[in-house]
N, C-alpha and C positions, 0 to 999 in steps of 0.2 A: 187675519182670523185669531181669536184668544191663544192659541196653540202658542205661535208666536209670538213671544214677549219682546218685541224691539220698540224701542221708543218709535213712537206715529210723527214722522214727516210733519212739517209747521203748513205752510202753504206755497203757493206759486204764482204769482204773477207778472203779467207781459202787458204791453203798451205798444201801437203801434198806431204813427201818423202819417198824415199824406200817401196814401196808398190807395187805388182801384178797387181793390180786394182785400180790405184791413180787418173786416171780419172773419176772412179764411185764413191771410196769416193770421192772428190772435189764438184760431181755434189749433193750426198748427203748432203754435207755441206753446198753448197749455198741454197740448199732446205730447209735448217733448219734456213737459214738465211733469205728467202726470205723478210721476213717484214721488213727489212734495206733497200729493194730496188726492186722494180717491173717492172723498165721499160726497161732495157735491162738485160743480163748475156752473161759471155763468161767463158772459159775453156782455159786454152794455157796447153800442157803435153810435158813431153820430157821420146823419148824412150832410154835415153844417149847419140846420135848419134845429133840427129835433133830436134826442138820443131814445134809442129802442135800446132792451132788453131781454136776453133771454137764460132762465137758471134753471138748473134742475139738479136731482139728486141720483150720483151713477156717477160714471167712467166719461172723460172728455169724447170720445168716438162714438158713443151711444147716446151721448146728449144731443149732438151737434151735427145731425143727419143735414141733407141738401136741402130739406123744404124748409127746416129752422134757419141755416145760415143764407136762406135766400130773402130771408124776412129782416134780416138785419145787415143789408147792403148799406155798405156806409165807405167814409176816406178815412175816419180816424176809428179807434175801438181799442177798448183795455179791456182784459181778462183774470180768471182766478180759477183755479185750482184747490180746493180743501179740505183739511181734516180740522176738527173743531178743536180749537185748546182751550178759549174763553168763548161762552155761549153754547149752547143746545145746538146736539147733532141734527138739524132739521132746516128744511127746501127753507124756513121763514132766516135762517142767519147766511144761508148762500149769498155767496157776494159775486159781481160787486153789488155795491148798494146805492140805489139811484132815486135820487128825489131832487124834487121843483123847489127851489129855493127863492128867498128874493135876490140872489147872484144869479136867479135863470138856473136852469138843468145842470146836476153833474152827477157824477158817479165814483163810487172812490172803493178800491181792490188796496186788502192789507196785510202784510205779510208779518207775522211778529204781534207782541201781546204788551196794553199798555198798562201798566202796574198802577197807574192812578185810576184808569178808567169807572171805577165803583164809585168812587170820592167824588169825580166831576158829573159824572151821569146822577148820582141824588142830587147833587146842588142845583141839576138843569131842572130836573125833576119837579125840585122845590119851588122852582120858578115859573112852573106850567108847562116844561116841554116834554112833548109824548114819542116814547122811543116805540118803534116799530118790532123791534129787535131783542136777541139780548147782547150779542156781538158788539164788542169793546169798538169795534170799527165805526159804528154807529154816533157814536162819541164824537170823532173827528167830523163827521158829516156837521153835524148841531153846532161844533165850535166855529165852522166854516160859514153858518148859515145867518150866526149869534153876533157874528164880527163886524165893531163899529168899523171898520177899515171898507172903503169902499171900492176898490178894486181885487178880482178873485186871485190872484198872486198874493197881494199883501195879505186878505182872508186867509187864505189857507197858511201863510205863514204865520200870520199870529195865532191861528190856530194850533200848529205843531208847537209853538212855543210853548204850548200850554199842556201838553200830555208828556207824561214820562214813560219811559219803557224802550218796547222793541220795537220799530215799525222801519220798512220797507214799504211804501206807498205808489199806486198811481194812480193817477186822476184824470178824468175826460169833461169839457164840457163842449158846446156845439163846435166850441172852433179850436179847439187847445189840447194839448195834451201837458199832464204834469207828473214829475217822477221826486220823490223824494226819500232821505235817507234821515234814521235818528242821528243824534249827535254823536252817540257813542258807536255809532256804524255795526250796529249787531247782527242784522241781516244782511246779505248779498244783494246788491240789484245793479246789472250793469246796465251800457247804452252799448247801439250799434246802430249800424247804416246799410242800408240797400242801395247803391249808388243807384241815380236815375236813368232809368231805360231811354235809347235815344228819342227824341220828341219830347219827353217829359221835362219840366223845369226843376222839379224837386227832389231831391233826395227822400227816400222814408227814412226818417227817426222809429226807432225800436228800442224799448226797454224789456228785461226781464230778468227772473230769479237768478238764472243761470244762462250761461254761454251756450250750453248744448239748446237753447231754443232757438237761438242763431243760426245755427248749423242748416237745422231744417225748412228756415227759410231764406236762407241765401242772404244775411247779413253779416255785415265784417264787424269784429267786436272792436270798441274805441276805446272806450275808458267804464270804470266805476263811478256810479254817482257816488260822491265824497259825503261821508258823515257831515250831517248837517249843512248840506246840499240842498237844494228846489233846484230840479229843472223847467223850464217852461219850453213847450215846443207849439209854435203858431204862426199865423200869416207873417210875422216881423222874424221867422228863423229860431236859434236855439237863445236861449238865453238861462243866466244864469245865476243865481245868487245864495246867499248864506244866510237863513232866516234864524242861525242861532251859530255862536263859535263852535267850534267839533270839541269836544269832551276828549278824556281821555279814551284811545281807541280801546274797545272791548268785543271786536268780533266772535261771533260766533266757532269756537273752534270743531265742535260737532259735527259742521258742516263739511269739513277735512275728514274728517274721523269718517262719518256714514252718509250725513243726509245729501249732498251734492252727489251728481254723476261723477263717474270718473275721468269724463270726456267736458267735463264742464271748467271753466276756468272762475272760481269765486275769489270774492278780496283780491282778486288782480295777480291771482298763484293758479297753475294746474294743478287741481284737485289727483289727478294721477300719481306725480311726482311726490306731493306730501303722503299719498298711502302706501306707494312702496317704500318710502322713505321710513314711514312707521313701522313697516316688516323689517326693514332693515336694523334698524336701532331695535327693536323688539328682540331679532337674534343675538344681537352684540349682548344686551343686554340679560338674558333669560337663554343661554343655549342648552340644546337639550341631544343625549345620543339617541338618534333616531332613523328609520328606513326613508320613510317619507313626510310630505307635508303637504297636509289636504286644509283647504278653504273651507268652512261653512260658507256656499252660497249663497245670494251673490255677494252680501256684504263682505263677505272675508277676505273675497279673492284677492285684490289688489296686493294689500297689505302681505296676504300669504306668498306672493309670486317676490314681493320683497327681501321676507324671509329665507324662501327657498336659495334665492340667488345669493344672497349673505354669508347662509349657512351651507353651501354646498350641495344640500340633503334636495334631492330628487320632489320637482312639485306634480302632483297627481290630484287630479279630479276626482274623487272617490266617494262623493256626496254629488249624486244628481239631484238637480231642481226639477220640478216639475212646474212650469210657466202657466198651466191654464187651470191654476184653483180658482174657482169662484167665491162666493163669499158663504154660500150654504153647502151642506155636504149630510145627506142622509148616513147615519152609523149602522155600520151592521147591527144587529139584537146582541148578537156574541161580540160583546166588545173587543178590538182588537188594541192590544196593549199601543201605548202613544199614537193613537191614530192621526190626530192632529198634524202630528211631525211628520209622520210615514205621506200623510196624503200629500205632503210639499218635500220631502228628500226621500232619497235612498243613496242607502250603501250599494258601491259596487264592490261585492263577497272578493272577488279576484286579483284588487288592487288590495285589500285590508289583509287578508288573510295570512296569520302570523308575521304582521307588519309591527316596528313599534310607530304610533302614530304620534306627530304634531300637527294638531286641530288648532285654527289660527280663525278666530272670529273678533269681530271690532267691538264688544260690549255682552256684560251680563245684566240682564237687569233684573228681573227676578231671581233668575236660577232654573226657572222649572224645565225650559227647551233646553238650556245647555246641558242638563242633568239626562234627558228623553235622549240626544246625539249622542251623546257617550255612552249610553246602555246599547244605541242605535248599532255604534261603531264597533263598539265592543263585542257585541252579539253575531257581526258581522265577521270574527275573527280576531279581532286585533289582540297583539298579544301587549302593547302599551297602547294607553292615551293619556298625550300631554297636553293639555290646554293651554294655547296664548292668546293673549287678549291685546288687541292692539291700540289701547287707552287705557288709561291708570283706572279703580276702582270708582265706580258711578256710588257717590255717597247722597247727595241731594238734589232736591227737583228743580226743573227749570222756569224760570219765572217769566222769560222772554219768548215764548211762542212755539214752545216744543211741549208734547204732552207726555210730559214722564209723572211716572205712578210717584206716591208721595213717600216722604222717606220711610214711612213704617213698611212698605212694598219693596222696597231697591235691599238687595240681598248684601251687596257693600257698607251697606249703613247699621246693618245690625249684625254681620259674621264677620272675621277674621278669614283672612286669605285661605287660611289652611281650614276651618269651618267651611268655607265656600266649595275650596277642593274635595273636602270629605262628603259634602251635598250632592256635588254630582259626580262624583263616584271615578275621577280623573287619577290618574297615578300623579302628576304634576301639573300645578297652575301658577302662573306666572302673567302678573299686569306690565305694561309699558310705562316709567317713571314719568313724572309729572313735567321733569325736565327734558325726558327724551320727546315726550310729543311735543311740547315747545318747540323744538329742535328740527324735528322730523316737518313741523307745518312752516319753518323759517321763518320765528316770533323775531320781532325786530326788524327785520329786513325792511317790512312794507307795512307791517299788519302787528298787533298787539291783540291775545285774543280773550274772549271771556272764559275762565276754567273753572265757572262755577260749580258745575253739577260734580265737578272733582274734589272740591275744597271748601265748598260752605259758603264761598264770601262773596257775596254778591255786589258787583258792579254799582248798584242805584239803589237808592233807600230800599233795605228788607223788609217784601211784603208779605204777611204771610200767606199759603195759598188758599186762605178761606175767600179770601181780599179779593179776587180776582176769578173767581166763580160767577158764573151766572148769574146775573140780580135777579131778587124774586120780590113777585109784586106786592108792593106793603101795603095794607089793611089800611080801609079808611078808618 
């Protein structure tokens, strides 16, 4: 809902190799990754001879009913759940993208954003390529089909060397599943295994954006797909190669701050640990005398637990979230103030009345929602409202697969912290420091992070946001 000005998650991908109900496991995996994209979803499966696809707008459980899954019966499958980052929000751009190519039928599902997609697309179109979608993922498919390499793994490696930006992707052919990450490792991609049942020769190999998908299908986490790595799973087993030397790592720190579910391991690290650390670090850096710590659900909950534990101030669920908010609601004619936020959150007056409140959230994007929440908490009787944000001020848009607003709409890019405090109506406002953020997420231990949204310093060549918007058909 527009009223909730959160960053939009990017996408979720899943892949299943060698399972008699691969399509069902892909569906369950996507269900666990639903938080990464609620706009459209798709599955492509293989029965060993041909690929079958089903894609639709909407939520995973609504799209993949039993009749649909029955038509997708196969032993290999990939799936995708989507928010639009590059490419219009339409069924046309739903993934996986399935094509019949000179190297046989292939389907690709991609999480991330290619910063040079527009440039490659223009070049390919000048040579006669015809694109069906405005999604940057289709560029990868074209590059694979056009590669002079003879085998599919070689063609895929060749294609991946030509694109720049963020991508964790899975691909399926009639008898193989592929998984790859960009050389900087922007987006997560984990590999797991379901041990073979008695009488079955092969283990099932699975890939997913987050490990919470493994828990639902009974897979055991094995490892991350490494930056610059292409993993191929086929009749010959699991093979791996590096199509590109790994660059300086720049994994998206916002996965730990907000995107990933707290029950996932991302970039080899438990998200729950990072989020609690964020809250603890925030309590050290920005203490306040108060009576209760209250999270903005659901995104602020784990950080608020850390803040409460470190500060000794009691944690209370004093904002209750309604989980059954659909896409459209009819507002009353006599409009209710802050209706959009009230639809999702309601304050617990008995907990807030007369209290000094520390309100914890993971970010402030435009500031409009924070302003309404502060007002709501005050109107419920809070004596003081102190906002604490578990990451630094967001001052720059992301070009690597996160739907962030332009700089003009990011409140921290245009106002000082004191001006933001004034705008939201909080008694005090503090953000976590960049150093505190990196320490909380264990930077340098195994992972180095991309923090461009907080610093404006981009790990790849800077590309203006207009350059990665959907392509416009050129006039003849």
